[in-house]
N, C-alpha and C positions, 0 to 999 in steps of 0.2 A: 641770845644766839643770832636771832634774825637782825642782821646789821643793814646799813644803808646800801651797801654794795648789792646785796641780795634783793633788797626792796626795789632798787632802780631796775634791776633785770626783770623782776616780776611785773613792775609797772609797764615797762616796754612791751612785754609779752601780752599783757591784758589790754593795753590801749590798742595794740595792733589787732587783737582778737575782737575788740569792741567794734572796730570799723569793718571787720569782715562779717559781722553778724547784724544785719539790719533789724531794727525793731527792739534791740536790747536796750533797756534803760540803764542810766548811770547807777542807780541804786542796786540793780541786779548785778551789774558788772563789779561794783565795789564789794559786794558780798563774795563774789568769786575770787577777787583779789585776796581778801582776808582768808578764805578757804585755802587758796594756793600757798599762801605764806605758812599757814598752819600745817600743811602737808610737808613743807620743808623741815619743820620742827619734828614731825613724825619720822622723817627719814633720818634725822640725827639719832633718834633713839634706836631705830632699826639697825643702823650701822654699829652702834655700840653693842646691841644684842647679837650681831654677827660674831663679835669677838667672844661673847659668852657661849655661843653655839660651838665655836671652834674649841674652846676649853672643855666643853662637855664631850665632844668627839674624842679629844685627847684622853680624857678620863676613861671613857668606855674602852678605847684601844689599849690603854695601859693595863686596865683590869683584866682584859682578855689575854694579853701576853703573859701577865703574872700568873694567871690561873693555868695557862698552858705549860709554862715552865715548871710549875710545881707538880703538875700531873705527870709530865714526862721526865722530871728530875733533870732539867736542863738549866744551865746558867745563862742569863740574859747577856747578850752582847751590848757594848756601850751604846750603839745606835738604837737598840731595842728599848733603851731607857728614855729616848727622846720624847715619847708620848707622855710619860710621867712627868718630865721636866716642864712640858707645856701645861699639863693639867694642874701642876702645883705652883705655877707662876703666881706669885703673890698679888700682882696687879690684877690678873684675870680672876683669881679667886675672890678678891675684893669686889670687882665689878659684878661678878655673878651674884653677889649678895646685896648689891646696892638697892636701897629701899625705893628710890625714885624710879630706877630702871625696872624693878620688879613690879611696881605699881603700874607703870605704863604697859608692861607685857600682859598683865592681868586684864587690862581694859581693852586691849586691841587684838586683832587677829594675829596669830603667830605666823608671819609670812615665811619664815624659814623652815617650817615643818616639812614641806614636801620638796625640798631642794637638795636631796641627797647627792645627786650627781655633781652639782656645783660645789658643795662643801667637800666632797671627796677629792675633787681636783685641786681646790684651793688648799686644803689641808696637806695634800701631798707636796705641793709647791713650797709650802712653808717649812715642813719637816725636812725636806731634802735640800733646803737652801744653805748656803755657806754662812749666811747671817745667823741662822738658828743654830747650826752646828757649832760655831764658835762659842755661842752662849751656852748651849746644852752640855758641852764637854768640860765646862768648868766644874770643879769639885763643889764649890759653893758660890752663891750669888747673893748680892744685897737686894733690898727692895728697889733701890734706884736702878740697879741693873735689870731687874725684872720689868720695871716700867719702861725703861729705854728700849729694850728688845721688842716689846709690844709696839711701841711707837715706830720703830724702824721697820718692823714687819708689816705694819699697816701701810706705811708709805710705799714700801716695795711691792706689796701684793694686793692691796685693796684699792689704793688710789690708781686711777687709770687702768682698771681691770675691765676689759671689754666684755667678758662673760657676765660680770656683775652689772655692768651698764645695761646690757640686754635684759637681764633678769629684772632690774628695777623698772625698766620701761614697761614690762609686762604687768607689774604690780600697780603702777600709777603713772599716768601721762604727765602728771605734775612734777615728777622727779627727773624728767629728761635733762633739764639744764641745771639742776640743783646740786648734783653730787660733788662737783669740784669745790664749790663754796662750802658745802656741808662737811666735806672731808677735812677742811682746815679747822673746823670747829671740833671735830672728833679728835684730831691730833692735839688741839689745845686742851681739850678735856683730859686726855690721857696724861699730858704733861702736868696738869693741875692736881692729879690724884696724890693724896698723902696717906701713908699707911695709918697714921694715928686717927684718921677720920672714920676708918672702918666702913660699915654699911651706910653711914650718914654722909659720906662724901657728896657734896652738892654737885649736881650737873649744871650746865648752863641754863639760864632762864630763857623763856621763849623770846622776850625782848629785853634788852639791857635797860630800857627806860620807856616810860609812856611817850616821851618825845619821839622815839623811833616809830612807835605804833601810829602816832598822829601824823608823822611825816609821810608814811605810806598812804594814808587816807587822803590827806590834803594834796599831796603831789598828784595823785591819780585824778581826784575830782577837779582840781584846778586845770589840769591838762585838757580835760574834756570840755569843761564849761567855757574856757577861754580859747578854744581851738581856732575860731575865726580870727581873733586878734593875733595869735602867734603865727598863723599861716600867712596872714597879710604881711607881717614883718619879714617872714622868710621870702615871700614872693617879691617884695620890694627890693630885697638885697640879693636876689639870685642873678647876679650879673653873668652875662655870657651863657646863660642856661635857662631855658623856659621852665617855669614852675612845674608844668604838667609832665616834663620829661625827667624830673628828679626821681631817683629811686624812692619808692614809697616808704620803705623803712627809714631812709634818711630823713624824710619829712617828719615821721613819728619821733625819731630821736631828737631832732632839733626842737620839735614842739614841746617835748617833755623837758629838755634842757632849759628852754626859755621859761617854762612854768616854774622850774626850780629856782632859776636866777632871780625871777621877779617876785617870788612868793616867800623865799626864805632868806632874809637879810643877813643872817649869821653865817651862811655857807659861802666861803670865798668863791669868786668867779672861776679861778683856776681849778678849784676842786671839781666844780660842775663840768667844766670843759673836759678835764682829764677822764672823769668817770664815763661820760657819754662817748668820748672818742674811743675808749677801751671797749665799750659795748659794741660800737660800730665795727670794730675790727673782727668781732665774732659773728654779729648778726647781719651785717650788710656787705657791700661789695668791697674789693681790695682797695679801691680808691676813695671810699666813702669818708674815712676818717679825715683825710687831708682836705676834702671838699667841705665837710661839715665844719671843720676848724676855721677855714677861711670865711665861710658865710656867717657863722655865728659871731666871728670877730667883727664883721661889718655891722651886724645887728646890735651888738654891744656898744659899739662906738656911737651908733645912731641914738640908742636909748640914753646914753650918758649925755650926749649933746642936748637932748630934749629934757634932761634931768628926770627921766623916768627910772633910771637905774643909778643908785647913789652909793654903790660899793665898788 
């Protein structure tokens, strides 16, 4: 699950933090990087469990409405059956019984237990939405339709949910910048669920390969160990701009980009460029991406001329 996009973001954050905390050793900082990446994988599970909690709420409401209708001898209106439709959604039922997810929940604090106000609001938004009404008013649905409506509801109401963002920030400072990337993995997971897999449906692994795990460690350590070399290259190519006037985050981004370009021969130069320019658009000034692009281009030309960069 933890891909190189997320790794690069975490390395940027942790390298910046390293320089803000004098006296911290590279070994300690490296452990914090690993912990931070692990917390992103925790968030992935918590967001899947959010869907399980919503299904449980639907089941509780459906049972209460059915009991009331029997007691008062009333017939339920079509919209009163919406709770039951969500509770019986086959994808959500399958997810609620997923062995890996249940194992995670048993080993970790149940972060959703005391968030009734948040879930009540989110649940209301989902049940009252036109997306869910279109689905719920069908006489019958297939497993594929059950899965697709969950995917659409997640995109519509969980992605870019400011209430949820604030809630996650309270639970863990490490989750501040993770959610958008992790949301994409949750959506990918929903799409991969197959009815025949039942409770054994595999979730995404923490890392796709050992190469990605090693990429995180080596990129972080190389960035810090060779900082003087990379900064000298930046200083020498900072035309029309004094080095000490550069935005500090821009220096960090260029330092990490150079570490990647010089350490990983199989990663194309344009991939490294694009990745760090995208990060600059989020983490630095509005003009940073264009400036970083120009300066790194000068550095790359110098390194190629000196035959220090052969890709």
